C-alpha positions as CSV (number, residue, x, y, z in Angstrom):
1,M,-4.2,-14.3,-13.4
2,A,-7.1,-12.6,-15.2
3,P,-6.0,-9.6,-16.5
4,D,-7.1,-6.0,-14.9
5,P,-10.0,-4.9,-16.8
6,W,-9.2,-1.5,-16.5
7,L,-5.9,-2.0,-18.0
8,L,-7.6,-3.6,-20.8
9,M,-9.6,-0.5,-21.4
10,Y,-7.0,1.8,-21.1
11,D,-5.1,-0.4,-23.8
12,S,-8.1,-0.1,-25.7
13,T,-8.6,3.4,-25.1
14,C,-5.0,4.2,-26.0
15,H,-5.5,2.1,-29.4
16,I,-8.4,4.8,-30.3
17,A,-6.3,7.5,-29.6
18,Q,-3.6,6.5,-32.0
19,E,-6.2,5.6,-34.8
20,I,-7.9,9.0,-34.4
21,A,-4.2,10.5,-34.9
22,E,-3.8,8.4,-38.0
23,K,-6.9,9.2,-39.2
24,I,-6.4,13.2,-38.9
25,Q,-3.0,12.7,-40.8
26,E,-4.5,11.0,-43.6
27,R,-7.5,13.4,-43.9
28,N,-5.1,16.3,-44.1
29,R,-3.1,14.7,-46.7
30,C,-6.3,14.2,-48.7
31,Q,-7.0,17.7,-48.4
32,R,-3.6,18.7,-49.7
33,N,-4.4,16.2,-52.5
34,G,-7.5,18.0,-53.3
35,E,-9.5,14.7,-52.4
36,N,-12.6,14.8,-50.7
37,S,-12.1,14.0,-47.1
38,T,-15.6,14.0,-45.8
39,K,-16.1,10.3,-44.8
40,L,-12.7,10.7,-43.0
41,N,-14.2,13.6,-41.1
42,V,-17.0,11.8,-39.9
43,T,-15.0,8.7,-38.7
44,I,-12.9,11.2,-36.7
45,R,-15.7,12.9,-35.0
46,S,-17.0,9.2,-34.2
47,L,-13.9,8.2,-32.7
48,L,-13.5,11.3,-30.9
49,Q,-16.8,10.7,-29.0
50,N,-16.0,6.9,-28.3
51,L,-12.9,8.4,-27.3
52,K,-14.5,11.0,-24.7
53,V,-16.6,8.2,-23.4
54,K,-13.9,5.6,-22.8
55,I,-12.1,8.0,-20.8
56,D,-15.0,8.6,-18.9
57,Q,-15.8,5.0,-17.9
58,L,-11.7,5.0,-16.9
59,K,-12.2,7.9,-14.5
60,D,-15.3,6.4,-13.0
61,L,-13.4,2.6,-12.8
62,L,-10.7,4.2,-11.2
63,L,-12.8,6.2,-8.8
64,R,-14.4,3.1,-7.7
65,A,-11.2,0.8,-7.6
66,I,-9.6,3.6,-5.1
67,S,-13.1,4.0,-3.2
68,T,-13.5,0.3,-2.3
69,R,-9.7,-0.1,-1.8
70,Q,-9.4,-2.7,-4.6
71,I,-6.2,-0.9,-5.5
72,T,-3.3,0.5,-3.6
73,Q,-2.9,4.6,-3.4
74,L,0.2,4.0,-5.1
75,E,-1.2,2.2,-7.9
76,G,-4.5,4.6,-7.4
77,D,-1.6,7.9,-8.5
78,R,-0.3,6.0,-11.3
79,R,-3.1,5.2,-13.0
80,Q,-4.7,8.9,-12.5
81,N,-1.5,10.1,-14.2
82,L,-2.2,7.6,-17.2
83,V,-5.9,8.8,-17.2
84,D,-4.3,12.9,-17.5
85,D,-1.9,11.9,-20.1
86,L,-4.9,10.4,-22.3
87,L,-7.0,13.9,-21.3
88,T,-4.6,15.9,-22.5
89,R,-4.0,13.6,-25.8
90,Q,-7.8,13.8,-26.2
91,R,-7.5,17.9,-26.3
92,Q,-4.6,17.6,-28.6
93,L,-6.4,15.4,-31.0
94,Q,-9.4,17.5,-30.8
95,A,-7.8,20.8,-31.5
96,S,-5.9,18.9,-34.5
97,Y,-9.1,17.7,-35.8
98,K,-10.4,21.4,-36.1
99,N,-7.0,22.5,-37.7
100,D,-8.0,21.9,-41.4
101,G,-4.9,21.4,-43.8
102,T,-2.3,21.8,-41.2
103,E,1.3,19.9,-42.6
104,P,2.1,16.6,-41.7
105,D,5.2,17.6,-39.5
106,V,3.1,20.0,-37.6
107,I,0.2,17.9,-37.0
108,R,2.5,15.3,-35.4
109,S,4.2,17.6,-33.3
110,S,0.9,18.8,-32.3
111,L,-0.2,15.1,-31.4
112,M,3.1,14.6,-29.5
113,T,3.2,17.9,-27.5
114,G,0.4,20.2,-27.8
115,G,2.1,21.8,-31.1
116,V,1.0,24.8,-33.0
117,K,-2.3,25.9,-34.4
118,R,-1.5,28.9,-36.6
119,G,1.0,30.4,-34.5
120,V,-0.5,29.5,-31.2
121,T,1.4,27.8,-28.8
122,N,-1.2,24.9,-26.8
123,P,-0.2,25.4,-23.1
124,W,-1.1,21.6,-22.3
125,L,2.3,20.3,-22.5
126,L,5.8,21.1,-23.1
127,E,7.9,20.4,-26.3
128,E,8.6,16.6,-27.7
129,T,11.5,15.1,-26.1
130,E,14.2,13.6,-27.4
131,E,13.4,10.3,-26.5
132,T,10.4,10.3,-28.7
133,S,11.5,12.6,-31.4
134,G,11.6,10.9,-34.6
135,L,9.8,7.8,-33.5
136,G,6.4,6.7,-35.1
137,F,3.2,6.1,-33.5
138,G,3.8,2.4,-33.2
139,E,7.2,2.7,-31.6
140,I,5.9,5.4,-29.4
141,R,3.0,3.1,-28.5
142,Q,5.9,0.4,-27.6
143,Q,7.8,2.7,-25.2
144,Q,4.7,3.3,-23.4
145,Q,4.1,-0.5,-23.1
146,R,7.9,-0.5,-21.9
147,I,7.6,2.1,-19.4
148,I,4.3,0.7,-18.2
149,Q,5.8,-2.9,-17.7
150,E,8.8,-1.0,-15.9
151,Q,6.6,0.6,-13.6
152,D,4.6,-2.9,-12.7
153,A,7.9,-4.5,-12.3
154,G,8.9,-1.9,-9.8
155,L,5.2,-1.8,-8.1
156,D,5.4,-5.7,-7.6
157,A,8.7,-5.6,-6.2
158,L,7.6,-3.3,-3.7
159,S,4.8,-5.1,-2.9
160,S,7.2,-8.1,-2.2
161,V,8.9,-5.8,0.2
162,L,5.9,-4.7,1.9
163,S,4.7,-8.2,2.1
164,R,8.0,-9.0,3.9
165,Q,8.1,-6.4,6.5
166,K,4.4,-7.2,7.3
167,Q,5.3,-10.8,7.9
168,M,8.2,-9.8,9.9
169,G,5.9,-7.5,12.1
170,Q,3.6,-10.2,12.8
171,E,6.4,-12.7,13.9
172,I,7.9,-10.4,16.3
173,G,4.1,-9.5,17.6
174,N,4.1,-13.1,18.5
175,E,7.3,-13.2,19.8
176,L,6.5,-10.6,22.1
177,E,3.3,-12.0,22.9
178,E,5.5,-15.3,23.9
179,Q,7.7,-13.2,26.3
180,N,4.8,-11.4,27.9
181,E,3.3,-14.8,28.9
182,I,6.8,-15.8,30.1
183,I,6.6,-12.8,32.4
184,D,3.3,-13.3,33.5
185,D,4.3,-17.1,34.5
186,L,7.4,-15.9,36.3
187,T,5.5,-12.9,38.1
188,N,3.0,-15.7,39.6
189,L,5.3,-18.0,40.4
190,V,7.2,-15.1,42.8
191,A,4.2,-14.2,44.5
192,N,3.3,-17.8,45.0
193,T,6.9,-18.6,46.8
194,D,6.2,-15.2,48.5
195,D,3.2,-16.1,50.1
196,K,4.5,-19.6,51.0
197,L,8.0,-18.0,52.7
198,R,5.6,-15.8,54.8
199,S,3.7,-19.0,55.7
200,Q,6.5,-20.7,57.0
201,T,8.0,-17.7,58.8
202,R,4.5,-17.5,60.8
203,H,5.0,-21.7,61.5
204,V,8.6,-21.2,62.8
205,K,7.5,-18.2,65.0
206,M,4.7,-20.2,66.5
207,V,7.0,-23.4,67.1
208,D,9.4,-21.3,68.6
209,K,7.1,-19.4,70.8
210,K,5.7,-23.0,72.0
211,S,9.6,-24.4,72.6
212,T,10.0,-21.4,74.9
213,S,6.8,-22.0,77.1
214,C,7.5,-25.8,77.4
215,G,11.2,-24.9,78.4
216,M,9.9,-22.9,81.2
217,L,7.3,-25.5,82.5
218,V,9.7,-28.0,83.1
219,V,11.9,-25.9,85.0
220,I,8.8,-25.2,87.3
221,V,7.8,-28.8,87.7
222,L,11.7,-29.7,88.5
223,L,11.2,-26.8,91.4
224,L,8.1,-28.2,92.7
225,I,9.6,-31.5,93.2
226,T,12.5,-30.4,94.5
227,I,10.7,-28.3,97.3
228,A,8.3,-31.4,97.7
229,V,11.6,-33.8,98.6
230,V,13.1,-31.2,100.8
231,A,10.0,-30.8,102.7
232,V,9.7,-34.5,103.6
233,W,13.1,-35.3,104.1
234,P,13.6,-36.3,107.9
235,T,16.0,-33.8,109.8
236,H,18.1,-35.3,112.5
């Protein structure tokens, strides 16, 4: 199965964000040592611009995928959260880039949580969690990838459950259709039997009426014969 282009672009964008954070740390170290950081500033500005372009592309691709139903609503929400996290990190990196000379520990905190800029708290994020405290950028990236993999596994399991439920629903629907056909056949059979019963009942009544008429006719004939015999019998 081919990798999802959106996820590949997301990984690439996260790599750019990580590279920017490392470049900012390197620039600040150069400034503290009195070294020239002009080249690093140019590189950071270029990377920040590239990061913005990548995030815009991710948003456009996500909107198109959701509108054309290429992904589920649940997956769309998950990816939107990932884009929101990237946007927050972009703002943090932009603020850290403008904050020349910040100490390494403060820069790291700023990159992770929104941090501190000359005593002003960044309102975008809460403080760094215990899970990420003390971790390097590579370790944090691995942790993010592990979380994404766990989420993907959960989505795959949910998709499997939904697929089974859909199959069960289709089987139940087919069974109901078969039962309805059987009921229709029984209804037709009962109707035909009722018609035949009515027809036979009418036939029996007609036969009974004809039998009664024939009996009366025989009695009349016998009576006439008796009268004729008496009339012609000689009297003494």
